[in-house]
VMD Tcl script that draws the C-alpha trace (Angstrom):
set ca {
  {53.62 99.88 74.01}
  {56.64 99.77 76.34}
  {59.86 101.66 75.67}
  {63.16 102.14 77.35}
  {66.35 103.86 76.34}
  {69.84 104.75 77.44}
  {72.23 107.56 76.65}
  {75.63 105.93 76.97}
  {77.65 109.06 76.43}
  {76.31 110.73 79.57}
  {75.63 107.66 81.70}
  {71.88 108.32 81.91}
  {69.23 105.65 81.56}
  {65.48 106.04 81.52}
  {62.53 103.73 81.40}
  {58.86 104.36 80.89}
  {55.67 103.06 79.36}
  {53.35 104.49 76.78}
  {49.72 103.35 76.96}
  {47.32 103.45 74.04}
  {44.31 101.93 75.83}
  {41.26 103.73 77.15}
  {41.54 106.34 79.89}
  {39.76 104.05 82.34}
  {42.31 101.32 81.80}
  {45.15 103.81 82.09}
  {43.76 105.06 85.40}
  {43.55 101.56 86.83}
  {47.09 100.68 85.83}
  {48.42 103.97 87.13}
  {46.70 103.46 90.46}
  {48.13 99.99 90.71}
  {51.61 101.30 90.07}
  {51.12 104.17 92.47}
  {50.01 101.77 95.18}
  {53.09 99.67 94.55}
  {55.37 102.68 94.75}
  {53.61 104.06 97.82}
  {53.85 100.67 99.50}
  {57.54 100.53 98.74}
  {58.03 104.08 99.96}
  {56.04 103.29 103.06}
  {58.31 100.36 103.81}
  {61.37 102.51 103.19}
  {59.97 105.27 105.34}
  {59.25 102.82 108.13}
  {62.82 101.61 107.91}
  {63.99 105.19 107.89}
  {61.80 106.01 110.86}
  {63.24 103.03 112.65}
  {66.72 104.24 111.75}
  {65.92 107.72 113.06}
  {64.52 106.17 116.21}
  {67.74 104.24 116.64}
  {69.74 107.43 116.26}
  {67.60 109.11 118.89}
  {67.94 106.19 121.25}
  {71.70 106.15 120.74}
  {71.81 109.81 121.67}
  {70.02 108.95 124.91}
  {72.33 106.04 125.69}
  {75.45 106.33 127.76}
  {78.66 107.09 125.91}
  {80.08 103.73 126.97}
  {77.16 101.91 125.34}
  {77.62 103.89 122.12}
  {81.31 102.99 122.01}
  {80.46 99.31 122.55}
  {77.99 99.41 119.66}
  {80.63 100.89 117.35}
  {83.30 98.40 118.43}
  {80.93 95.47 117.92}
  {79.94 96.93 114.55}
  {83.55 96.79 113.35}
  {83.89 93.15 114.31}
  {81.99 92.38 111.10}
  {83.87 91.42 107.95}
  {82.25 94.23 105.94}
  {80.87 96.92 108.26}
  {78.43 99.27 106.53}
  {77.39 102.58 108.07}
  {78.07 103.63 111.63}
  {75.77 103.10 114.62}
  {74.40 106.40 115.87}
  {75.66 108.44 112.91}
  {73.68 111.73 112.83}
  {72.38 111.15 109.30}
  {68.69 111.02 108.38}
  {67.87 108.08 106.15}
  {65.67 108.58 104.23}
  {66.36 112.31 104.00}
  {63.47 114.51 102.79}
  {64.13 116.85 99.87}
  {62.20 120.13 99.38}
  {59.80 120.32 96.46}
  {61.41 121.52 93.23}
  {60.22 123.10 89.98}
  {62.08 123.68 86.75}
  {61.17 124.74 83.22}
  {62.92 122.79 80.48}
  {62.89 123.44 76.75}
  {59.58 121.76 76.00}
  {57.94 121.27 79.39}
  {57.77 122.28 83.04}
  {58.35 119.68 85.74}
  {57.42 119.66 89.43}
  {59.10 117.24 91.85}
  {57.34 116.62 95.16}
  {57.55 114.37 98.24}
  {61.09 113.30 97.33}
  {63.37 111.44 99.73}
  {66.99 110.34 99.42}
  {67.52 106.73 100.49}
  {70.83 105.07 101.32}
  {72.87 107.86 102.96}
  {73.47 105.70 106.04}
  {74.80 102.79 103.92}
  {78.30 104.20 103.57}
  {81.67 102.53 103.83}
  {84.61 104.48 105.19}
  {87.31 104.48 102.52}
  {89.82 106.46 104.54}
  {90.27 108.93 107.38}
  {93.42 111.04 107.37}
  {94.24 113.48 110.14}
  {96.84 116.16 110.66}
  {96.80 116.69 114.41}
  {99.23 119.60 114.23}
  {96.89 121.49 111.87}
  {93.78 120.05 113.57}
  {92.41 118.83 110.23}
  {90.67 115.60 109.29}
  {89.80 114.43 105.79}
  {87.28 111.64 105.26}
  {86.38 109.61 102.19}
  {83.09 107.68 102.11}
  {81.72 105.40 99.42}
  {78.08 104.46 98.88}
  {77.18 101.80 96.36}
  {73.76 103.24 95.58}
  {71.71 106.32 96.44}
  {68.07 106.45 95.42}
  {65.82 109.49 95.17}
  {62.15 108.47 95.27}
  {59.29 110.90 94.81}
  {56.47 112.08 92.58}
  {56.62 114.28 89.51}
  {54.27 116.29 87.33}
  {55.25 117.13 83.75}
  {53.26 119.73 81.81}
  {53.53 120.99 78.26}
  {51.25 123.15 76.15}
  {49.41 120.11 74.77}
  {49.54 117.42 77.51}
  {50.21 116.62 81.15}
  {51.43 113.51 83.00}
  {52.33 112.62 86.58}
  {53.49 109.67 88.62}
  {56.34 108.30 90.70}
  {59.98 108.73 89.72}
  {63.23 107.10 90.78}
  {66.74 108.53 90.38}
  {69.55 106.08 91.16}
  {73.14 107.24 91.69}
  {75.72 104.45 91.53}
  {79.20 104.34 93.08}
  {78.83 107.57 95.00}
  {81.96 109.01 96.62}
  {81.83 111.69 99.32}
  {84.96 113.61 100.31}
  {85.01 115.86 103.36}
  {87.58 118.08 105.09}
  {86.91 119.23 108.65}
  {88.95 121.56 110.83}
  {88.91 122.34 114.54}
  {89.73 125.81 115.82}
  {90.04 127.34 119.26}
  {87.23 129.83 119.80}
  {87.20 132.76 122.20}
  {87.18 131.38 125.71}
  {89.45 128.46 124.81}
  {86.71 126.13 123.58}
  {87.45 123.83 120.65}
  {84.89 124.17 117.86}
  {84.39 122.27 114.62}
  {84.18 124.64 111.67}
  {82.26 124.20 108.42}
  {83.03 120.90 106.72}
  {84.10 121.25 103.09}
  {82.40 118.42 101.21}
  {81.83 117.25 97.68}
  {79.91 114.40 96.04}
  {80.77 112.64 92.80}
  {79.26 109.56 91.17}
  {79.98 107.21 88.31}
  {76.50 106.66 86.89}
  {72.97 108.04 87.17}
  {69.79 106.25 86.09}
  {66.34 107.87 85.74}
  {63.03 106.03 85.91}
  {59.85 108.08 85.33}
  {56.60 106.13 85.20}
  {53.31 107.05 83.52}
  {54.86 109.48 81.03}
  {52.25 108.53 78.44}
  {52.36 110.66 75.29}
  {55.09 112.86 76.82}
  {57.54 109.95 76.74}
  {59.02 110.93 73.39}
  {59.31 114.53 74.59}
  {61.08 113.36 77.75}
  {63.79 111.70 75.67}
  {64.81 115.11 74.39}
  {65.27 116.64 77.84}
  {66.58 113.64 79.79}
  {70.11 115.08 79.99}
  {68.78 118.34 81.43}
  {66.51 116.53 83.92}
  {69.35 114.40 85.30}
  {71.67 117.39 85.64}
  {68.98 119.52 87.29}
  {68.03 116.85 89.83}
  {71.61 116.14 90.88}
  {72.59 119.81 91.05}
  {69.48 120.56 93.13}
  {69.82 117.63 95.52}
  {73.59 117.82 96.02}
  {73.80 121.11 98.00}
  {70.87 120.09 100.18}
  {72.51 116.77 101.11}
  {75.83 118.48 101.81}
  {74.19 121.16 103.93}
  {72.20 118.65 105.98}
  {75.17 116.34 106.56}
  {77.41 119.31 107.38}
  {74.95 120.70 109.92}
  {74.15 117.37 111.58}
  {77.71 116.03 111.77}
  {79.22 119.35 112.86}
  {76.51 119.80 115.49}
  {77.07 116.29 116.86}
  {80.85 116.78 117.00}
  {80.55 120.13 118.77}
  {78.09 118.67 121.26}
  {80.69 116.12 122.34}
  {83.53 118.68 122.32}
  {81.58 121.07 124.55}
  {81.37 118.30 127.15}
  {85.16 118.33 127.52}
  {86.37 120.37 130.51}
  {89.67 121.35 128.87}
  {90.25 124.86 127.57}
  {93.01 125.78 125.12}
  {94.95 129.00 124.45}
  {95.07 130.54 120.98}
  {98.86 130.88 121.06}
  {99.64 127.14 121.00}
  {98.03 124.25 119.17}
  {95.99 121.79 121.27}
  {98.41 119.02 120.26}
  {101.47 120.87 121.55}
  {99.53 121.82 124.66}
  {98.76 118.14 125.23}
  {102.49 117.38 124.96}
  {103.23 120.15 127.46}
  {100.67 118.61 129.79}
  {102.40 115.26 129.28}
  {105.76 116.76 130.26}
  {104.23 118.18 133.43}
  {102.67 114.80 134.22}
  {106.05 113.04 133.84}
  {107.67 115.46 136.28}
  {104.84 115.27 138.82}
  {104.95 111.47 138.80}
  {108.66 111.56 139.59}
  {109.80 110.01 136.32}
  {112.30 112.83 135.70}
  {114.94 112.26 136.90}
  {114.45 108.54 136.40}
  {116.27 106.22 138.80}
  {117.40 102.81 137.57}
  {117.58 99.70 139.75}
  {121.03 98.57 140.80}
  {122.73 96.30 138.30}
  {125.59 93.81 138.49}
  {127.32 91.74 135.86}
  {129.78 88.88 136.37}
  {132.04 87.24 133.83}
  {134.77 84.91 135.07}
  {136.62 86.55 137.95}
  {135.37 90.01 137.03}
  {132.33 91.57 138.63}
  {130.99 95.07 138.06}
  {128.25 96.76 140.09}
  {126.33 99.85 139.00}
  {124.41 101.64 141.74}
  {122.53 104.92 142.24}
  {122.07 105.32 138.50}
  {119.81 108.06 137.17}
  {119.07 110.06 134.04}
  {117.40 113.45 133.72}
  {115.84 115.27 130.78}
  {113.19 112.68 129.96}
  {110.45 115.28 130.42}
  {112.00 117.46 127.71}
  {110.27 115.49 124.94}
  {108.63 117.49 122.18}
  {107.11 117.03 118.75}
  {109.78 116.74 116.07}
  {107.36 116.13 113.19}
  {103.67 115.56 112.66}
  {101.59 113.14 114.71}
  {99.12 111.49 112.38}
  {96.14 109.19 112.75}
  {94.78 107.55 109.61}
  {92.30 104.81 108.89}
  {92.16 102.59 105.82}
  {90.56 99.18 105.31}
  {89.21 99.28 108.88}
  {92.72 99.58 110.33}
  {93.90 102.60 112.33}
  {97.49 103.75 111.81}
  {99.16 106.06 114.33}
  {102.42 107.78 113.41}
  {104.42 109.55 116.12}
  {107.65 111.51 115.67}
  {108.95 112.84 118.98}
  {112.32 113.59 120.51}
  {114.06 114.72 123.66}
  {116.47 117.52 124.29}
  {119.77 117.00 126.12}
  {119.84 114.00 128.48}
  {122.22 113.79 131.43}
  {122.95 110.87 133.73}
  {125.25 109.53 136.40}
  {126.09 106.18 138.00}
  {128.39 104.82 140.71}
  {130.45 101.82 139.67}
  {132.61 99.27 141.42}
  {134.89 96.75 139.74}
  {135.88 93.61 141.66}
  {138.52 91.14 140.42}
  {138.38 87.74 142.10}
  {137.53 89.30 145.44}
  {141.16 90.37 145.80}
  {141.21 93.69 144.02}
  {138.48 96.27 143.73}
  {138.18 99.80 142.51}
  {135.20 102.19 142.68}
  {134.32 105.44 141.01}
  {131.61 107.33 139.15}
  {130.66 107.95 135.57}
  {128.58 110.74 134.12}
  {127.26 110.96 130.57}
  {125.32 113.25 128.27}
  {123.32 112.48 125.13}
  {122.68 115.42 122.83}
  {119.20 114.18 121.84}
  {117.13 111.09 121.07}
  {114.58 111.15 118.23}
  {112.09 108.33 117.79}
  {109.74 107.78 114.86}
  {107.18 105.01 115.26}
  {104.13 103.74 113.39}
  {101.60 101.46 115.06}
  {98.55 99.84 113.47}
  {95.45 98.61 115.27}
  {92.51 96.88 113.54}
  {89.12 98.30 114.49}
  {88.25 94.75 115.43}
  {89.66 95.11 118.94}
  {89.95 91.35 119.35}
  {93.10 91.66 117.25}
  {96.41 92.89 118.63}
  {98.27 96.08 117.68}
  {101.33 95.84 115.45}
  {104.51 97.93 115.58}
  {105.02 98.56 111.87}
  {108.07 100.80 112.04}
  {110.61 102.01 114.59}
  {113.37 104.47 113.77}
  {115.73 105.73 116.49}
  {118.23 108.54 116.06}
  {120.78 109.34 118.78}
  {122.83 112.52 119.02}
  {126.42 112.95 120.19}
  {127.39 110.96 123.32}
  {129.89 112.16 125.94}
  {131.12 110.20 129.00}
  {133.24 111.41 131.93}
  {134.92 108.77 134.13}
  {136.34 109.21 137.63}
  {138.00 106.68 139.93}
  {139.95 104.45 137.54}
  {143.11 106.54 137.61}
  {144.95 106.68 134.32}
  {142.40 104.26 132.87}
  {139.84 107.08 133.06}
  {141.37 108.70 130.00}
  {141.51 105.43 128.08}
  {137.89 104.59 128.91}
  {136.72 108.12 128.07}
  {138.52 107.99 124.73}
  {137.06 104.59 123.83}
  {133.53 105.49 124.96}
  {133.48 109.01 123.50}
  {135.04 108.20 120.13}
  {133.81 104.75 119.12}
  {130.07 105.18 119.90}
  {129.97 108.49 118.03}
  {131.78 107.04 115.03}
  {129.64 103.92 115.00}
  {126.42 105.18 116.59}
  {124.39 104.77 113.38}
  {125.51 101.15 113.09}
  {124.93 100.62 116.80}
  {121.44 102.14 116.67}
  {120.52 100.07 113.61}
  {121.67 96.95 115.41}
  {119.66 97.88 118.51}
  {116.44 98.76 116.64}
  {115.71 95.15 115.67}
  {115.79 93.67 119.20}
  {113.96 96.71 120.60}
  {111.22 96.35 117.99}
  {110.82 92.65 118.79}
  {110.65 93.39 122.51}
  {108.07 96.13 122.04}
  {105.99 93.85 119.81}
  {106.11 91.13 122.49}
  {104.74 93.64 124.99}
  {102.01 94.75 122.56}
  {101.03 91.13 121.91}
  {100.33 90.76 125.62}
  {97.95 93.74 125.65}
  {94.24 92.95 125.43}
  {92.91 96.08 123.73}
  {89.29 95.02 124.13}
  {89.70 94.50 127.87}
  {91.63 97.75 128.25}
  {88.88 99.73 126.51}
  {86.22 98.04 128.60}
  {88.03 99.10 131.79}
  {88.17 102.74 130.64}
  {84.60 102.99 129.32}
  {82.94 103.82 132.68}
  {84.99 107.03 132.78}
  {83.20 108.22 129.63}
  {79.86 108.10 131.41}
  {81.09 110.85 133.73}
  {81.11 113.25 130.76}
  {77.79 115.08 130.59}
  {76.64 115.96 127.08}
}
mol new
graphics top color blue
foreach p $ca { graphics top sphere $p radius 0.5 }
foreach p [lrange $ca 0 end-1] q [lrange $ca 1 end] { graphics top cylinder $p $q radius 0.2 }
display resetview
């Protein structure tokens, strides 16, 4: 006599079979089922062993090869999992024992299947706080193992299957600077929730009716027992893998400044060493009718004074990476030599100096993980501070020009900036469209192989 049941109010389902034939017949059917389950588990274990072997091989591969595998993985329409992720699948679970109201149950040789079949829902980072939150979704997790159920009047044993559907894993990781200036990933705060749980215990026999009374308790016990073990294993493996790669970095960081701000300080030093500050512009001339103006020896200083105005964020959703940057400069100063020529008959020369109180720029760029696609400039917002110009060489016209330049741009600078943002955004997008991200990454990959893990 076969029976099955479902408790809709708690989302638990169970299925079993009660046999009223002779013990010999029961034994044969049980063995057949056990062989089927063992065969299935053997296949799963072989797949898991192959998966673990792949993880090991990935660890032995060069970093450049690992990056190529990941990039090729995200060229799929629906990428599942992540090549080389330090997650055991299947993951063994320690044996468990629990006494319920009417019986005592032992759970042995259990494994969790499906942990590597995740999809990344989102990744959100706060680089200033050195925090990253990750959301993963798994369609189905299965726990396969063997059970023994004993009561004062009977005993049964056999394979069991617990299926968790629509599993969602949320994690929050943080990096901190340890003593000695080494970055270190701290404990990852994680949690697991699911929408539905289904239980399948075979060979319950006469204890089937008893099992119906404790099914709620069994489901709760199994999930509560398995959950911390999964979280601990994932935490340990992922954190260990992250720290292994971080330790390979030669950089050391002070405790008094965040690594992000230190990177910006290093960027400022790089700009100065490369001679970009002050920045010298090429000579420029413009002719309209009989008028010709030449600008020579033009330069601007203060470019290396850039700093972080707001947060710099990196997020990922729907297999697209979004980078938000909000930076600004301090006071900019510049100077140019000018010469005005009218029909070749009259000319006048002089100089002009200018100052800009600040320039703030907020940008957001998106890049699909499929690197065959081009990046997109999603947003560009420019804010310019007060502008001052000092003219010399035009005689009484100096005062007129200074008045026009100093008053009008400051009164209308918001309108001017808004008018400029559109063409600048189009020009930047044209430049980004010409960039082959896949080729650029391929050129930089050999440098990763110099890092020794």
